[in-house]
Backbone as a chain_set.jsonl record, in Angstrom:
{"seq": "XXXXXXXXXXXXXXXXXXXXXXXXXXXXXXXXXXXXXXXXXXXXXXXXXXXXXXXXXXXXXXXXXXXXXXXXXXXXXXXXXXXXXXXXXXXXXXXXXXXXXXXXXXXXXXXXXXXXXXXXXXXXXXXXXXXXXXXXXXXXXXXXXXXXXXXXXXXXXXXXXXXXXXXXXXXXXXXXXXXXXXXXXXXXXXXXXXXXXXXXXXXXXXXXXXXXXXXXXX", "coords": {"N": [[67.352, 89.253, -54.483], [69.431, 86.662, -55.931], [71.456, 87.326, -58.846], [72.189, 85.981, -61.95], [74.667, 85.919, -64.397], [74.77, 85.105, -67.736], [75.962, 83.961, -70.907], [74.083, 84.811, -73.709], [73.961, 83.411, -76.219], [75.248, 80.965, -75.643], [73.518, 79.997, -73.724], [71.141, 79.694, -75.206], [72.041, 77.776, -76.989], [72.389, 75.616, -75.244], [69.759, 75.244, -74.542], [68.704, 74.398, -76.883], [67.367, 75.864, -78.801], [66.561, 79.109, -80.211], [65.504, 82.319, -78.94], [63.492, 85.251, -79.185], [64.029, 88.358, -77.45], [61.669, 89.086, -76.171], [60.233, 86.666, -76.191], [61.901, 85.102, -74.585], [61.786, 86.503, -72.164], [59.115, 86.019, -71.559], [59.184, 83.232, -71.183], [60.846, 83.124, -68.922], [59.183, 84.466, -67.07], [57.017, 82.674, -66.853], [58.319, 80.513, -65.738], [59.191, 81.502, -63.33], [61.328, 83.187, -62.872], [63.354, 86.104, -63.662], [64.283, 88.121, -66.401], [66.59, 90.34, -65.874], [68.389, 92.219, -66.945], [69.973, 93.172, -70.027], [73.049, 93.005, -71.479], [76.533, 93.431, -72.365], [79.684, 91.668, -72.106], [81.916, 93.303, -72.42], [80.735, 95.768, -72.068], [80.099, 95.652, -69.389], [82.669, 95.644, -68.295], [83.557, 98.133, -69.23], [81.821, 99.771, -67.805], [82.573, 99.239, -65.163], [85.169, 100.229, -65.153], [84.772, 102.79, -65.823], [84.911, 103.634, -68.484], [84.633, 105.183, -71.727], [84.334, 104.02, -74.215], [83.056, 103.173, -77.456], [80.534, 100.744, -78.178], [81.036, 97.648, -79.932], [79.82, 95.704, -82.74], [80.247, 92.968, -82.477], [80.222, 92.043, -79.883], [79.656, 89.774, -77.193], [76.42, 88.96, -76.142], [75.082, 89.369, -72.957], [72.942, 87.912, -70.632], [71.401, 88.973, -67.732], [69.998, 87.332, -65.178], [67.51, 87.124, -62.802], [67.109, 85.056, -60.046], [65.362, 82.828, -57.773], [66.101, 83.02, -54.265], [66.405, 80.624, -52.936], [67.019, 78.761, -54.832], [69.562, 77.262, -55.496], [70.506, 75.676, -57.469], [70.214, 77.042, -59.791], [72.226, 78.816, -60.176], [74.148, 78.851, -62.148], [74.981, 78.609, -65.647], [74.645, 75.985, -66.662], [72.968, 74.693, -64.775], [70.742, 76.356, -64.902], [69.96, 76.051, -67.593], [69.345, 73.314, -67.607], [67.141, 73.21, -65.826], [65.263, 74.808, -67.187], [64.943, 73.344, -69.56], [63.743, 71.047, -68.578], [61.398, 72.196, -67.654], [60.121, 73.072, -70.025], [59.614, 70.696, -71.185], [61.557, 69.272, -72.609], [63.46, 67.663, -71.405], [63.554, 65.029, -68.925], [63.096, 64.862, -65.33], [66.147, 64.532, -63.691], [67.543, 61.579, -62.194], [69.498, 60.867, -59.514], [71.984, 58.647, -58.351], [73.852, 56.827, -55.873], [76.999, 55.358, -56.406], [77.711, 51.884, -56.226], [80.176, 51.004, -54.401], [82.88, 48.874, -53.603], [84.022, 48.075, -50.304], [86.852, 48.048, -49.9], [87.708, 49.672, -51.902], [86.9, 52.207, -51.401], [87.654, 55.606, -50.967], [89.325, 57.343, -48.316], [88.932, 59.939, -45.898], [90.889, 61.374, -43.515], [90.283, 62.798, -40.462], [91.637, 65.126, -38.326], [91.601, 65.369, -34.724], [91.745, 68.021, -33.646], [90.747, 69.54, -35.682], [87.981, 69.5, -35.573], [87.319, 71.493, -33.817], [87.037, 73.88, -35.178], [85.977, 73.233, -37.66], [83.572, 71.193, -37.645], [82.412, 69.295, -39.312], [82.843, 67.318, -42.268], [82.412, 66.618, -45.657], [82.771, 64.431, -48.353], [83.106, 63.705, -51.842], [83.316, 61.85, -54.895], [83.35, 62.675, -58.202], [82.917, 61.28, -61.269], [83.9, 60.895, -64.745], [83.943, 63.472, -65.786], [84.745, 66.179, -67.849], [86.56, 69.07, -68.284], [86.516, 72.035, -70.206], [87.892, 75.293, -70.892], [85.763, 77.136, -70.695], [83.683, 75.711, -69.386], [85.002, 75.073, -67.038], [85.448, 77.635, -65.918], [82.796, 78.369, -65.497], [82.086, 76.479, -63.593], [83.787, 77.129, -61.416], [82.837, 79.692, -60.935], [80.24, 79.097, -60.084], [80.857, 77.711, -57.709], [81.974, 79.813, -56.256], [79.737, 81.484, -56.033], [78.101, 79.895, -54.434], [79.654, 79.906, -52.128], [79.375, 82.606, -51.418], [76.674, 82.767, -50.86], [74.79, 80.43, -49.641], [76.854, 79.358, -48.144], [77.647, 81.419, -46.586], [79.804, 83.287, -47.023], [81.977, 81.565, -46.632], [82.001, 81.149, -43.906], [80.341, 79.252, -42.812], [80.572, 77.026, -44.48], [83.206, 75.67, -46.435], [84.269, 75.067, -49.662], [86.182, 72.769, -51.492], [87.779, 71.794, -54.481], [89.309, 69.265, -56.375], [91.56, 67.703, -58.686], [91.301, 64.382, -59.098], [93.018, 62.722, -60.436], [95.515, 63.685, -59.982], [96.249, 63.533, -57.354], [96.798, 61.535, -54.375], [95.355, 59.105, -52.195], [95.939, 58.316, -48.676], [93.745, 61.025, -47.607], [93.986, 63.986, -45.624], [92.437, 66.025, -43.136], [93.084, 68.857, -41.587], [94.293, 71.26, -39.116], [96.399, 74.166, -38.977], [98.803, 76.129, -37.319], [101.227, 77.49, -37.429], [102.637, 77.245, -39.789], [103.434, 78.074, -43.228], [100.967, 78.007, -45.861], [100.322, 75.799, -48.495], [98.451, 75.718, -51.236], [97.022, 73.352, -53.334], [95.757, 73.532, -56.441], [93.435, 72.836, -59.156], [94.797, 73.554, -61.463], [97.418, 73.998, -60.69], [99.709, 75.217, -58.119], [99.277, 77.381, -55.278], [100.984, 79.56, -53.298], [100.68, 80.749, -50.049], [101.606, 83.193, -47.838], [102.447, 83.481, -44.3], [101.424, 85.903, -43.351], [99.51, 86.643, -45.315], [97.906, 84.467, -45.045], [96.092, 84.685, -42.824], [94.644, 86.902, -43.616], [93.491, 85.978, -45.96], [92.039, 83.65, -45.223], [90.762, 84.455, -42.921], [90.567, 83.592, -40.209], [91.891, 84.187, -37.902], [94.342, 83.16, -35.542], [94.316, 80.484, -36.053], [94.337, 78.396, -38.797], [92.952, 76.745, -41.652], [94.6, 74.004, -43.04], [95.434, 72.881, -46.073], [96.988, 70.414, -47.591], [98.641, 67.991, -49.438], [96.344, 66.626, -49.455], [92.783, 67.213, -49.469], [89.919, 69.358, -48.923], [87.591, 68.494, -50.034], [86.963, 65.863, -52.314]], "CA": [[67.502, 87.906, -55.018], [70.669, 86.531, -56.697], [71.41, 87.54, -60.28], [73.149, 85.146, -62.663], [75.032, 86.438, -65.716], [75.089, 84.017, -68.66], [76.008, 84.331, -72.313], [72.811, 84.486, -74.367], [74.105, 82.397, -77.268], [75.554, 79.689, -75.0], [72.289, 79.549, -73.072], [70.222, 79.221, -76.246], [72.6, 76.52, -77.5], [72.076, 74.585, -74.254], [68.31, 75.032, -74.573], [68.363, 73.751, -78.141], [66.622, 76.759, -79.682], [66.762, 80.528, -79.94], [64.321, 83.086, -78.55], [63.582, 86.701, -79.171], [64.081, 88.811, -76.065], [60.311, 89.042, -75.634], [59.894, 85.267, -75.956], [62.648, 84.603, -73.435], [61.21, 87.134, -70.983], [57.875, 85.299, -71.271], [59.565, 81.943, -70.614], [61.317, 83.384, -67.556], [58.029, 84.808, -66.245], [56.251, 81.455, -66.588], [59.114, 79.621, -64.882], [59.327, 82.113, -62.018], [62.547, 83.978, -62.772], [63.175, 87.361, -64.386], [65.397, 88.685, -67.159], [66.761, 91.629, -65.209], [69.135, 93.177, -67.769], [70.658, 92.643, -71.204], [74.245, 93.811, -71.645], [77.642, 92.663, -72.941], [80.808, 91.553, -71.17], [82.749, 94.497, -72.543], [79.995, 96.88, -71.476], [80.258, 95.521, -67.938], [84.035, 96.085, -67.989], [83.614, 99.588, -69.438], [81.107, 100.413, -66.709], [83.374, 99.107, -63.942], [86.374, 101.048, -65.276], [84.333, 104.146, -66.196], [85.421, 103.93, -69.819], [83.611, 105.719, -72.623], [84.501, 103.461, -75.554], [81.824, 102.785, -78.119], [80.344, 99.304, -78.293], [81.164, 97.077, -81.269], [78.71, 94.802, -83.046], [80.571, 91.566, -82.256], [80.28, 91.759, -78.456], [78.743, 88.722, -76.744], [75.291, 89.446, -75.361], [74.983, 88.753, -71.635], [71.668, 88.016, -69.947], [71.429, 88.952, -66.274], [68.732, 86.702, -64.825], [67.251, 87.099, -61.356], [66.54, 83.766, -59.652], [64.937, 82.744, -56.372], [67.226, 82.891, -53.341], [66.541, 79.235, -52.468], [67.284, 77.88, -55.974], [71.007, 77.273, -55.705], [70.8, 74.935, -58.697], [70.084, 77.946, -60.928], [73.277, 79.827, -60.088], [75.099, 78.714, -63.246], [74.317, 78.386, -66.938], [74.274, 74.587, -66.83], [71.802, 74.413, -63.953], [69.621, 77.128, -65.434], [69.514, 75.406, -68.825], [68.714, 72.033, -67.267], [65.833, 73.475, -65.232], [64.362, 75.308, -68.236], [64.661, 72.242, -70.478], [62.753, 70.201, -67.897], [60.153, 72.963, -67.572], [59.442, 73.119, -71.322], [59.337, 69.336, -71.615], [62.602, 68.674, -73.436], [64.163, 66.655, -70.599], [62.865, 64.559, -67.729], [63.807, 65.181, -64.096], [67.223, 63.547, -63.509], [67.576, 60.772, -60.979], [70.887, 60.661, -59.131], [72.178, 57.488, -57.481], [75.21, 56.609, -55.382], [77.628, 54.163, -56.968], [77.933, 50.791, -55.281], [81.62, 50.808, -54.365], [83.335, 47.905, -52.604], [84.636, 48.709, -49.142], [88.299, 48.24, -50.023], [87.976, 50.662, -52.941], [86.417, 53.514, -50.973], [88.678, 56.54, -50.514], [89.087, 57.78, -46.947], [89.393, 61.238, -45.42], [91.268, 61.294, -42.107], [90.019, 64.083, -39.815], [92.369, 65.281, -37.076], [90.714, 65.798, -33.633], [91.725, 69.472, -33.458], [90.002, 70.163, -36.768], [86.567, 69.61, -35.197], [87.106, 72.706, -33.037], [86.625, 74.977, -36.063], [85.205, 72.656, -38.754], [83.134, 69.927, -37.066], [81.901, 68.352, -40.301], [83.469, 67.281, -43.585], [81.727, 65.727, -46.588], [83.581, 64.235, -49.55], [82.475, 62.971, -52.938], [84.089, 61.7, -56.123], [82.536, 62.792, -59.418], [83.698, 60.693, -62.35], [83.432, 61.114, -66.108], [83.797, 64.907, -66.019], [85.805, 66.803, -68.628], [86.461, 70.526, -68.295], [87.234, 72.952, -71.069], [88.07, 76.549, -70.16], [84.468, 77.756, -70.429], [82.968, 74.933, -68.371], [85.743, 75.216, -65.783], [85.153, 78.96, -65.378], [81.417, 78.332, -65.008], [82.098, 75.663, -62.375], [84.399, 77.916, -60.345], [81.909, 80.784, -60.641], [79.171, 78.51, -59.262], [81.415, 77.455, -56.387], [82.113, 81.106, -55.587], [78.392, 81.956, -55.695], [77.665, 79.11, -53.275], [80.391, 80.44, -50.986], [78.832, 83.902, -51.044], [75.269, 82.662, -50.454], [74.451, 79.438, -48.631], [78.019, 79.111, -47.285], [77.837, 82.63, -45.781], [81.18, 83.756, -47.217], [82.85, 80.509, -46.11], [81.974, 81.028, -42.441], [79.643, 78.005, -42.497], [81.075, 75.932, -45.322], [84.241, 75.977, -47.42], [84.278, 74.008, -50.673], [87.433, 72.594, -52.218], [87.657, 70.858, -55.6], [90.643, 68.85, -56.8], [91.647, 66.699, -59.741], [91.659, 63.123, -58.445], [94.118, 62.088, -61.175], [96.805, 64.284, -59.611], [96.48, 63.373, -55.917], [96.687, 60.154, -53.92], [94.881, 58.872, -50.833], [94.822, 58.877, -47.889], [93.651, 62.467, -47.488], [93.835, 64.436, -44.243], [91.758, 67.306, -42.906], [93.759, 69.259, -40.361], [94.518, 72.682, -38.906], [97.808, 74.543, -38.856], [98.906, 77.427, -36.65], [102.527, 78.161, -37.515], [103.316, 76.976, -41.041], [102.809, 78.625, -44.438], [100.024, 77.089, -46.477], [100.489, 75.596, -49.926], [97.214, 75.215, -51.813], [97.116, 72.686, -54.621], [94.532, 73.733, -57.201], [93.322, 71.97, -60.326], [95.753, 73.949, -62.485], [98.715, 74.387, -60.16], [99.764, 75.49, -56.69], [99.31, 78.778, -54.868], [101.618, 79.681, -51.987], [100.174, 81.866, -49.255], [102.499, 83.434, -46.716], [101.805, 83.524, -42.989], [100.669, 87.14, -43.223], [98.357, 86.564, -46.194], [97.058, 83.358, -44.611], [95.01, 85.139, -41.969], [93.808, 87.808, -44.399], [92.757, 85.201, -46.952], [91.098, 82.726, -44.597], [89.995, 85.198, -41.94], [90.255, 82.788, -39.021], [92.759, 84.534, -36.785], [95.583, 82.433, -35.347], [94.181, 79.095, -36.482], [93.921, 78.379, -40.192], [92.849, 75.44, -42.274], [95.78, 73.649, -43.811], [95.144, 71.896, -47.096], [98.258, 70.067, -48.208], [98.432, 67.113, -50.584], [94.969, 66.197, -49.411], [91.84, 68.232, -49.885], [88.718, 69.428, -48.11], [86.65, 67.585, -50.676], [87.577, 65.229, -53.462]], "C": [[68.779, 87.84, -55.867], [70.439, 86.768, -58.193], [72.53, 86.756, -60.938], [73.402, 85.745, -64.039], [75.459, 85.283, -66.611], [75.127, 84.56, -70.085], [74.73, 83.884, -73.013], [72.96, 83.34, -75.355], [74.415, 81.028, -76.682], [74.325, 79.128, -74.311], [71.311, 78.994, -74.097], [70.72, 77.908, -76.853], [72.277, 75.368, -76.555], [70.585, 74.252, -74.237], [67.852, 74.366, -75.868], [67.523, 74.582, -79.079], [66.935, 78.204, -79.317], [65.428, 81.194, -79.633], [64.554, 84.554, -78.882], [63.635, 87.123, -77.709], [62.701, 88.738, -75.424], [59.892, 87.606, -75.322], [60.616, 84.728, -74.728], [62.143, 85.227, -72.141], [59.925, 86.425, -70.571], [58.165, 83.935, -70.652], [60.022, 82.106, -69.168], [60.143, 83.658, -66.615], [57.233, 83.56, -65.884], [56.984, 80.524, -65.63], [59.283, 80.191, -63.477], [60.636, 82.817, -61.782], [62.356, 85.226, -63.624], [64.446, 87.748, -65.129], [65.579, 90.125, -66.7], [67.444, 92.664, -66.103], [69.753, 92.442, -68.943], [71.84, 93.56, -71.474], [75.289, 92.998, -72.395], [78.779, 92.628, -71.932], [81.682, 92.791, -71.219], [82.055, 95.715, -71.94], [80.116, 96.858, -69.957], [81.634, 96.028, -67.519], [84.156, 97.599, -68.143], [82.941, 100.325, -68.288], [81.929, 100.388, -65.432], [84.581, 100.036, -63.967], [86.07, 102.48, -65.71], [84.936, 104.58, -67.536], [84.29, 104.41, -70.713], [83.756, 105.201, -74.037], [83.141, 103.063, -76.127], [81.754, 101.267, -78.256], [80.512, 98.869, -79.74], [80.079, 96.029, -81.477], [78.982, 93.349, -82.733], [80.669, 91.189, -80.775], [79.246, 90.713, -78.073], [77.651, 89.322, -75.861], [75.203, 88.647, -74.058], [73.594, 88.994, -71.069], [71.92, 87.979, -68.44], [70.053, 88.509, -65.8], [68.608, 86.607, -63.313], [66.538, 85.804, -61.005], [66.163, 83.795, -58.174], [66.124, 82.455, -55.466], [67.449, 81.455, -52.883], [66.777, 78.251, -53.611], [68.765, 77.932, -56.331], [71.406, 76.514, -56.971], [70.737, 75.823, -59.924], [71.204, 78.98, -60.998], [74.37, 79.678, -61.143], [74.33, 78.417, -64.523], [73.826, 76.959, -67.074], [73.032, 74.225, -66.026], [70.56, 75.119, -64.447], [69.063, 76.473, -66.694], [68.812, 74.086, -68.539], [67.304, 72.241, -66.727], [64.83, 73.94, -66.283], [64.007, 74.214, -69.226], [63.641, 71.28, -69.869], [61.393, 70.897, -67.894], [59.405, 72.965, -68.902], [59.279, 71.73, -71.941], [60.383, 68.683, -72.487], [63.345, 67.561, -72.713], [63.268, 66.214, -69.446], [63.697, 64.927, -66.502], [64.894, 64.125, -63.868], [67.105, 62.813, -62.18], [69.035, 60.451, -60.672], [70.983, 59.488, -58.162], [73.634, 57.436, -57.021], [75.756, 55.329, -55.983], [77.859, 53.135, -55.875], [79.418, 50.415, -55.311], [81.99, 49.806, -53.272], [84.123, 48.612, -51.51], [86.106, 48.991, -49.299], [88.669, 49.285, -51.066], [87.559, 52.068, -52.539], [87.576, 54.379, -50.481], [88.315, 57.072, -49.132], [89.645, 59.178, -46.704], [89.656, 61.115, -43.921], [91.131, 62.679, -41.478], [90.755, 64.132, -38.483], [91.436, 65.817, -35.982], [90.621, 67.314, -33.478], [90.938, 70.194, -34.547], [88.549, 70.407, -36.372], [86.279, 70.854, -34.366], [86.629, 73.864, -33.906], [85.811, 74.499, -37.257], [84.726, 71.271, -38.316], [82.663, 68.887, -38.079], [82.708, 68.44, -41.591], [82.726, 66.252, -44.425], [82.553, 65.646, -47.86], [82.796, 63.447, -50.595], [83.432, 62.904, -54.108], [83.115, 61.748, -57.298], [83.384, 62.315, -60.591], [83.084, 61.018, -63.712], [83.222, 62.572, -66.459], [85.005, 65.436, -66.785], [85.563, 68.305, -68.684], [87.17, 71.109, -69.508], [87.286, 74.281, -70.314], [86.726, 77.176, -69.771], [83.724, 77.036, -69.318], [83.666, 75.043, -67.015], [85.443, 76.559, -65.128], [83.744, 79.019, -64.812], [81.336, 77.573, -63.687], [82.659, 76.454, -61.196], [83.502, 79.079, -59.95], [80.749, 80.295, -59.781], [79.662, 78.262, -57.845], [81.54, 78.748, -55.587], [80.745, 81.654, -55.175], [77.828, 81.194, -54.492], [78.365, 79.593, -52.007], [79.776, 81.746, -50.49], [77.41, 83.811, -50.5], [75.072, 81.673, -49.318], [75.612, 79.169, -47.677], [78.376, 80.309, -46.413], [79.293, 83.088, -45.792], [82.197, 82.863, -46.526], [82.849, 80.403, -44.59], [81.264, 79.756, -42.005], [80.248, 76.818, -43.231], [82.162, 76.458, -46.242], [84.349, 74.79, -48.37], [85.635, 73.966, -51.343], [87.243, 71.546, -53.304], [89.042, 70.541, -56.141], [90.555, 67.77, -57.873], [92.152, 65.401, -59.135], [92.798, 62.401, -59.163], [95.483, 62.582, -60.719], [97.119, 64.151, -58.123], [96.254, 61.92, -55.519], [96.183, 60.1, -52.484], [96.013, 58.252, -50.011], [94.895, 60.398, -47.809], [93.445, 62.828, -46.016], [93.194, 65.81, -44.198], [92.251, 67.809, -41.561], [93.885, 70.772, -40.273], [96.002, 72.933, -38.719], [97.892, 75.939, -38.259], [100.201, 78.165, -36.96], [103.245, 77.95, -38.846], [102.644, 77.714, -42.194], [101.907, 77.568, -45.068], [100.285, 77.01, -47.968], [99.213, 74.956, -50.455], [97.512, 74.558, -53.154], [95.78, 72.818, -55.33], [94.512, 72.794, -58.399], [94.417, 72.278, -61.345], [97.091, 74.397, -61.915], [98.634, 74.675, -58.675], [99.834, 76.983, -56.425], [99.893, 78.837, -53.467], [101.092, 80.915, -51.274], [101.053, 82.022, -48.014], [101.713, 83.472, -45.408], [100.957, 84.771, -42.821], [99.391, 87.065, -44.049], [97.395, 85.46, -45.776], [95.851, 83.844, -43.833], [94.074, 86.092, -42.708], [92.91, 87.017, -45.329], [91.683, 84.324, -46.31], [90.256, 83.385, -43.512], [89.641, 84.417, -40.699], [91.254, 83.028, -37.896], [94.008, 83.681, -36.731], [95.518, 80.984, -35.791], [93.639, 79.08, -37.898], [93.823, 76.954, -40.701], [94.076, 75.195, -43.134], [95.434, 72.546, -44.792], [96.429, 71.589, -47.836], [97.993, 69.152, -49.398], [97.041, 66.51, -50.586], [94.061, 67.317, -49.825], [90.627, 68.224, -48.974], [87.588, 68.636, -48.727], [87.269, 67.074, -51.957], [86.595, 65.176, -54.615]], "O": [[69.174, 88.844, -56.459], [69.377, 86.455, -58.731], [73.687, 86.855, -60.531], [72.457, 86.046, -64.768], [76.402, 84.561, -66.287], [74.409, 85.501, -70.422], [74.34, 82.72, -72.923], [72.169, 82.397, -75.332], [73.9, 80.022, -77.171], [74.11, 77.916, -74.311], [70.716, 77.938, -73.88], [69.923, 77.033, -77.19], [71.932, 74.273, -77.0], [70.197, 73.119, -73.953], [66.744, 73.835, -75.941], [67.009, 74.057, -80.067], [67.498, 78.486, -78.259], [64.366, 80.701, -80.013], [65.688, 85.033, -78.859], [63.318, 86.329, -76.823], [62.579, 88.367, -74.256], [59.262, 87.357, -74.294], [60.036, 83.993, -73.928], [62.078, 84.546, -71.118], [59.666, 86.247, -69.38], [57.486, 83.519, -69.714], [59.638, 81.327, -68.295], [60.108, 83.146, -65.496], [56.817, 83.402, -64.736], [56.366, 79.836, -64.818], [59.497, 79.436, -62.529], [61.031, 83.033, -60.636], [61.306, 85.393, -64.245], [65.542, 87.71, -64.571], [64.821, 91.014, -67.088], [67.122, 93.85, -66.034], [70.024, 91.244, -68.869], [71.66, 94.761, -71.677], [74.959, 91.978, -73.0], [78.838, 93.45, -71.017], [82.138, 93.277, -70.184], [82.707, 96.59, -71.369], [80.221, 97.904, -69.316], [81.767, 96.744, -66.526], [84.768, 98.271, -67.313], [83.418, 101.37, -67.845], [81.987, 101.376, -64.701], [84.978, 100.572, -62.932], [86.978, 103.28, -65.936], [85.399, 105.708, -67.703], [83.126, 104.082, -70.484], [83.341, 105.876, -74.979], [82.22, 102.677, -75.406], [82.772, 100.595, -78.425], [80.179, 99.611, -80.663], [79.491, 95.529, -80.518], [78.047, 92.549, -82.72], [81.159, 90.107, -80.454], [78.112, 90.742, -78.55], [77.933, 90.097, -74.947], [75.245, 87.417, -74.062], [73.119, 90.128, -71.025], [72.572, 87.066, -67.935], [69.063, 89.216, -65.991], [69.488, 86.079, -62.634], [65.498, 85.481, -61.579], [66.592, 84.674, -57.426], [67.044, 81.734, -55.85], [68.559, 81.1, -52.485], [66.741, 77.04, -53.397], [69.169, 78.55, -57.316], [72.511, 76.69, -57.484], [71.164, 75.407, -61.001], [71.135, 79.916, -61.794], [75.416, 80.319, -61.038], [73.165, 78.021, -64.48], [72.714, 76.732, -67.548], [72.144, 73.533, -66.526], [69.462, 74.563, -64.42], [67.848, 76.35, -66.852], [67.796, 73.775, -69.16], [66.375, 71.534, -67.12], [63.675, 73.514, -66.27], [62.868, 74.16, -69.692], [62.775, 70.762, -70.573], [60.362, 70.259, -68.108], [58.177, 72.869, -68.913], [58.854, 71.605, -73.089], [60.122, 67.625, -73.061], [63.809, 66.613, -73.347], [62.348, 66.927, -69.045], [64.874, 65.267, -66.628], [64.588, 62.933, -63.852], [66.631, 63.36, -61.185], [69.724, 59.832, -61.484], [70.159, 59.354, -57.257], [74.53, 57.938, -57.699], [75.049, 54.324, -56.059], [78.166, 53.483, -54.735], [79.853, 49.614, -56.138], [81.479, 49.878, -52.155], [84.798, 49.612, -51.754], [86.582, 50.049, -48.886], [89.813, 49.737, -51.114], [87.836, 53.024, -53.263], [88.386, 53.932, -49.669], [87.136, 57.232, -48.813], [90.692, 59.548, -47.236], [88.752, 60.79, -43.151], [91.788, 63.626, -41.91], [90.532, 63.291, -37.613], [90.565, 66.637, -36.273], [89.542, 67.841, -33.207], [90.51, 71.332, -34.355], [87.949, 71.4, -36.784], [85.119, 71.238, -34.219], [85.9, 74.735, -33.432], [85.032, 75.27, -37.816], [85.399, 70.276, -38.585], [82.529, 67.713, -37.735], [83.194, 69.509, -41.958], [82.444, 65.147, -43.961], [82.988, 66.669, -48.388], [81.935, 62.63, -50.264], [84.263, 63.794, -54.293], [82.175, 60.957, -57.372], [84.442, 62.878, -60.872], [81.908, 61.368, -63.814], [82.415, 62.888, -67.333], [86.149, 65.172, -66.414], [84.489, 68.755, -69.084], [88.3, 70.725, -69.81], [86.768, 74.375, -69.202], [86.568, 77.682, -68.66], [83.192, 77.673, -68.409], [83.011, 75.1, -65.974], [85.21, 76.622, -63.921], [83.512, 79.639, -63.774], [80.611, 77.972, -62.776], [82.081, 76.452, -60.109], [83.408, 79.42, -58.771], [80.319, 80.989, -58.86], [78.96, 78.571, -56.882], [81.249, 78.778, -54.391], [80.607, 82.224, -54.093], [77.16, 81.776, -53.638], [77.75, 79.681, -50.944], [79.668, 81.967, -49.284], [76.982, 84.691, -49.753], [75.178, 82.045, -48.149], [75.389, 78.792, -46.527], [79.293, 80.234, -45.596], [79.926, 83.255, -44.75], [83.153, 83.341, -45.914], [83.631, 79.63, -44.036], [81.555, 79.229, -40.932], [80.413, 75.739, -42.661], [82.054, 77.565, -46.769], [84.502, 73.649, -47.936], [86.181, 75.003, -51.719], [86.611, 70.517, -53.067], [89.855, 71.443, -56.344], [89.58, 67.021, -57.942], [93.303, 65.322, -58.705], [93.47, 61.56, -58.566], [96.501, 61.966, -61.035], [98.168, 64.619, -57.678], [95.599, 61.166, -56.238], [96.539, 60.942, -51.659], [96.958, 57.713, -50.588], [95.97, 60.986, -47.928], [92.818, 62.084, -45.262], [93.38, 66.639, -45.088], [91.889, 67.266, -40.517], [93.616, 71.482, -41.243], [96.761, 72.035, -38.354], [97.137, 76.831, -38.647], [100.261, 79.379, -36.765], [104.364, 78.436, -39.016], [101.438, 77.958, -42.16], [102.076, 76.373, -44.827], [100.45, 78.034, -48.63], [98.924, 73.795, -50.163], [98.179, 75.145, -54.006], [94.777, 72.273, -54.871], [95.462, 72.046, -58.626], [94.912, 71.372, -62.016], [97.832, 75.11, -62.591], [97.613, 74.411, -58.039], [100.372, 77.75, -57.224], [99.352, 78.227, -52.544], [101.066, 82.004, -51.846], [101.215, 81.08, -47.238], [100.482, 83.493, -45.406], [99.886, 84.714, -42.217], [98.31, 87.384, -43.553], [96.211, 85.504, -46.108], [94.718, 83.468, -44.135], [92.867, 86.099, -42.467], [91.728, 87.325, -45.482], [90.553, 84.261, -46.796], [89.155, 82.922, -43.215], [88.534, 84.553, -40.178], [91.441, 82.169, -37.035], [94.672, 83.49, -37.749], [96.549, 80.32, -35.895], [92.601, 79.681, -38.175], [94.533, 76.066, -40.23], [94.528, 76.078, -43.863], [95.17, 71.411, -44.395], [96.909, 72.407, -48.621], [97.204, 69.498, -50.277], [96.601, 65.949, -51.59], [94.501, 68.274, -50.462], [90.332, 67.218, -48.329], [86.711, 68.153, -48.011], [88.025, 67.791, -52.612], [86.929, 64.672, -55.687]]}, "num_chains": 1, "name": "protein.A"}
């Protein structure tokens, strides 16, 4: 089952209260998840690099929490906190609705015919009123990566792209490219990938997805 690593103090802040380790383990058990390990970020780095430095008292405590494989909403701190707050009665179940947008205001994604040969479907959405700080942005990207590794089957079934709508303009196109370098526009800048690195990075042989000023999802 997937394991999610979250900062203990940030999680408790989102939950609106603190727990002893025993109390939190009990909450996890009742909800149907498991506190698998308690560590620190520096301890994880020391373990990966085989370092023998002693731990300091100011290291952030990290909870590694095992969640159900079909609960993709629990793969980040924000989703985990929301689910637990609903479970203990602090919040009600959210109701999501689609905005009623006039036809002339709807953004369009233009899909080239050749794209359907390797990516037959594309879904786009605009999320408004979102502000990222560094911590929330890192959590968001980590969630996107976890989705890629799990339900998206390492991007073989689905590839997710996220872009800042304030920095791009419609119309957007979804197309394939066989002979040109690819320039990815990310939220915080651009990343150039050469022809050689293109195939290694995307792993699709001679045909690669080309995301230019448009995006795979908005």
